[in-house]
Every structure is written in C-alpha cells, then in structure tokens.
N, C-alpha and C positions, 0 to 999 in steps of 0.2 A: 488606539488599536488594541492595546493590552488591557485586560480587566483583572483586578485583584479581588473582587467580590466573588462569593461562591454560593450558588444556588444548591440546596440539598437535593441530591439525586438518589433514587432508589437503586440499590445494587442488583446486578443480574445474579441468577443462580450460578453456582460454580460450574455446573455442567454446560450451561449456555455460554459462559465466558470462555471455557476451554474450547468449545466448538467454534465460536467466533474467531478465537485466536488462530486455530488451525485453518479455518475456512479462508480468512481474509489475508493471510500471509503477511501483508504489510498492514492491513486494516485490522487492528486489534481491538476488540470490544471489551470495555471495562466497566461500563455503567449505563443505566438507562438515563434518558435525558428528557427534559421538558423545554418548552419554548423560553428563550431568553427574555429578560425583563425589558430590554431595549427594543425598539421597533424592528421587526423582521425585515431583511432586505427583500426587495421586489425584483421580479424577473424583468430585465431590460435588454433590448437588442444590443448585441456586441458585434463589432466589425468582424466579418467572416463567419459568424454563427447566427443563424436565424431562429434557433430554438426549436427545430423540427426533429423528432425522434424517429428512427427506423430500428426495428428489432429483428434478430435472426435467432430462432430457437436452436439450441445445440442438441445433437443426438443424445438419447438416454445413455448414461454412463455411471459407473460406480465411482468415478473420479470427480472431484470438485474442481470446476474451473477457477483459476486463481488470478493470474496476472497476464496482461496483454501488452505487446510492444510492436512498434513498426519495424519490420525486418529490412535487411539490406536489399531485398528483392522487390520491394514495393508492396508486399503483402503484410497482413497483420499476423503475428505469431503469439500464441498464448499457451500457458501451462495447464495441465489437468492431472496433477499428482504425478503418476508414473509415465505420463505422456506429454509430448509437445505437439501442439496442433497449429494449423495455418488456416486463415480465412482470407480470401481475395476481397478486394473492394466491392465486388459484385455479390459477395455472400457465400461463395463456394468453400466448403470446409474439408480439410484433409487432416488426418491424425497420424502421429508417428510415435511408436513405442520406443522408449530409450533403451539402448543395448546394455548400458551399465545400470546396476541397481541404484536407484535414486528416487527422491520425492521432491522434484523441482517445485519451487514456490514461485519466485519472481524471475523475470527474464528481461534482458536488454540486449541491444545490439552494441557491440564493443567497437572501439576505433580500429581494431585489427580485422574487422569484417566477420568476426565470429559472434555466436550467441552466447551470452554470459548469464548464469542463473544462480540462485541461492538454493542450497540443499542442506537445510538444518545447520550443522556445524561446519559446512564446507561452502566454498564458492566454486561453481562449475563453469567450464568452457566447452561449447560444442560447435564444431564446424558445420557448415550447411550440408555436409555429407553424413553427419551423425557421429563423428569421432568426438569422444568426451574425455576431458581431463578435469581433475578436481584438486583444490587447494584447501587444506585444513585451517580453521581459525585458531588463533593463539589460545593457550590454556591459561586460565585465571584461578587464583586462590580466592575463595569467598568465605565470609564468616557465617556462623549459624544465624538462623532467623529468630524471630520472636518466640517461636516454639521449636527449640533445638531438636526435639524428638522427630517432628515432622520435617523440619528443615535444618539438618545438621550442617556443620561446616564441611567444606570439601574443596574440590577443584574441578575444572572443566571448561570447555569453550562456551562462548555465548551462542545464541541461535540467530543466524542470518535470515532476514526477511526480504526486504525490497532491494533492488539494485538498479543503477542507471549509469550511463556514460557521462563522465564529467567533462568540463571545459578544458581540463589540463591533460587530456589523453589517458586518464585512468578511469577505472570503474569505482563508483561509490555505492555503499550499501548501508542499510540500517540493521542493527542487531540488538537483541535484548538478552539480559542476564537475570539472575535472581534479583528480587527487590533490593536486597542489601548491596548489590553491585551496581544496579541501574543499567540503562541503555547506552549505546555508543553509536557513533557514525564510523563506518569503516571505509578504508580506501585500499584498492588492490591494483597493482600495475598489471599490464598485459603479460608480464613474465611471472606473476604470482606473488610478488612481495606485498604483504598486508601491514597497514598501519591503522590503529584504532584511536578515536577521539571520544572520550567519555562525555556524556551529556551533563551539563551543570545540574539539572533538576533530577531528583530521584523519583521513584514511583511513577515512571512514565514508560508506557509501551510504545516504542517507536514503530512507525508503519512504513509509509512510502517515502520515496526520495526522487528528485528530478533536477536536471540542470535548469536554472532559472534564466530570465532574460537579462539579468545584471551580472552574469559571469560567476555567480555563486550557486551552491546547491541548496534546494529548498526541500523540507521534509515535514511530515505530519506525525502526530503522536496522540495517544489517548492516556489520560491520567487514571491511575488505579485509585482505589479507596475514595471513589466519588470525586476524583480530581477533575481539573479543567482539560479541555481539548487544547492541542497545541499545533501551531505552524511555526517552524523554525528555519533558520538559515545558517549555513556554514560556508566559510570562504575556502578556496582551494588550499589555503595555508592552515586550515583547521580552527579558525576563530568562529565560535558559535554565538548566535543571537536567537532568543526565544520570544514568541508572542503567544499569549494564552487567551482563550475565548470561552464564554458561556454559549455553547452551541451544540449541535449534533455530534455524533461520533464521526471523526474525520478519517478518511481512508487514503486512497491512492491520489497522487498529485502529479501534474504534468504541465509543461509550458504550452500555452495555446496560441492560436493564430493572431491574437491581438496583443501579444507580448505580456499577458497576465498569466497567473498561475491558476489552473483548473484542477478541481479535486472532487472526490466523491464524499458524500455525507449522508447519514441517516439517523433516525431515532429508533429506539427499541423500547417498546412498552410491554405490558402484561399480556397482550395478545400476539406478540411477536414483532417482526420488523414493520416499520411504518415510516411514512414521510421520507422516502429515499429521494435524493436530489443530486444533480450535478451542479457544482457551484464554481464561481471564480473569485479570485481576490487580486487586486492590484498590489503593487509593491508599496503603495501608500495605505493599504488596509481596507479599501472599499469592496464590499461583497455584493454579488448578484447570484441568483439561484434559478435553476430550471428543474421543477419536480418531475420525477419519472411517471410514465403513463400508468403503471401498476404499483399500488402502494405497498404490497407485500414483498416486492422485490428490493434487494439491497444492491446498490452499485458498489463494486469492489475496486477493480483496477481500471485506469483510464490512460489513454495515450493520444498523442497528436500525430495524425497520419500525414503522409505525403500529399494527400488530396486536400490538405488544409482544413480538415474537419477533425472531430474528436470521436474516438472509438473507445468503448468500455465494456466491461463484463458486468452482468447483473445476475443475481441468484435469488431464488425464493427462500426466505428464511421464516420459519414459524417456531413457536414454542415447542410443538410436538415434533418438529423436524428441523433442528437448528443447523444441520449439516449443509443445507443449501445446494443439493445436487441437481435441482432443476435450473439449468442455466440458459442464458441468452447472451448474444453479442449485441450491444447497443451501439447506435451510430447517431451522433448529434451533429446536425448540419445547420 
C-alpha cells in the first residue's frame, strides 16, 4: 500500500499553490503530478454506487464553494467563504450570510446537533438558527525558516482546515503550520477543549478528515517540495499511521455506503486542472476511480448523504483563473 520511490514532479507556481491552498480548504495543492508507474486502477461497480453523475450549477458568486456535509435536517450544507448554503436532495439551493465576521472553510455536523466549522485560526460552532461561537487554536513557538528574512522565528496558531465528527463524541480537524513546525490533527470537545497531535512527517499539507468504518479517523495530505500524496489514520487515542502514494493530489475524504473511504483527487498540469476523479480506497489499500464528466473541474469536498449516495463540490480551475469560482454540486449514485 505504501510506496517509498519518488517520481519527479514539476512544482506549481507559488501563486497557483496559494490559490489552491485557499480554494480547497482541506485539499491543499503542492505539486503537479503525472501518472504513476504502476497500473492505474480501473472503475469498477461498488455496492450502493452505480457510477452515475448528476450536477447542479451554483449561482454566480464572489465566494468560492469549499466544503459540504450532510446536515441534521437531511439536507446538504456547504460553505462559501462568508456564507453557509444548503441544498436539498432535489437540488434546491438556499444561502445564509453569517452574522459574525468569519471565513468558514470546512463544515460538519457535531454530536450536539450543531454545525461546526473551521475559520482560519479558530473552530466555530453554529446552531441551526444561526448563533455562532468560536474557539481559538493554541499558540505555538516556531523557529526561523531556511531564509530567516522571509520566514523569521515567531509565534502564532496553526490554520485549521477540515473538520469532522469523531466516533468518540468529539470533533476532529486538520491543521497546518509553517514547514518548520509541520501539520497536526486536532481534537475539540463540544465544550471547546482543544488537543493537538503533531504529524510524524514534515513538509505535509494536511487536508481532509473523516470518521472511518474501523472506528478511527482517516485523513488526506499533500507533500510539499514534490513530495508524495498521503492517506493517514489516527486512533481516538491519538496514534497516527501514514500511507504514501504516487498519485494525484488528494483532497476531501468520507466514509461511503460500502464501508470504504471515498475521496477526491485530481492532477494539475501546465494547462490547468485535469483528470479530476472521485476515488475509493478499502482499508486494505485497493483503489477504484470514477472520472468527472468535465476534465477542467476539480472535485474538492465530498460527503456521504442520508440517501446512501455521495455528494461533492466541484470547481473549475485554470491557470488563468486558479480561484475556482465557477462551482457545481455533484451527486454520484
């Protein structure tokens, strides 16, 4: 399942990397990729998923659609920067502007019946009536980077990206810090107590996280400096295991109707985004993939709905417009 060899990858321009990092919240782009040397997985039928795509175009907006989750009311809820929006299983969309100043990234339904979201250096909680509370991440000391002028030593919180409800009654989230500090998996109780678990590997941009079928949390990550993509697992007690792959850029991950993990993936070339896919991986490491209907669209966030199907966000990303503001809600049945 793990691979230690490394295929040389062409780095993205820094402006594109920054745009992808902000765009994908949990799905953080760090390098362009090419096809792996081993045989590519083929699309195969999966119990509960026939491989049929439906797409719903979002209204024009200055906000980038980021993360989607199944809400406690049976609808799908997703973030759009300064707004949280809702889509019914039939495709009807409503948008809600947050009353508190925020830039919500990822969103999840908590065990307390509220919506929980990441907001840069904070974790937010919103009731279904719109009342918002926020909890600040811990402050860290970090050393100077390789270029102390551009990256001096200092202190500050990490940046929270993706969030999910865990099997232990807490919320779990991914967070990134400076390269010298690395990424961490965070845990927050419904009363706001935060614990952080640093990732063993350095130079990793963590992205998405989900509760897996085995009682653990599963997450995705992107290697910086032409590093490998990663799928990792952390137990509720904080023990981390990592698996690396020569593959596309991995993004959002969720548990599917078949008991496997489903995630978004894409490649990024000189002409922009290409080869966007929805993929799944068994706990034994077997991969299957489902290419998106439109190659210029990047699948970002994915969730498992109460209708036993998969819902996801996809945005159009090009070299000339890496912000990805043309969005759709995708539905894989």
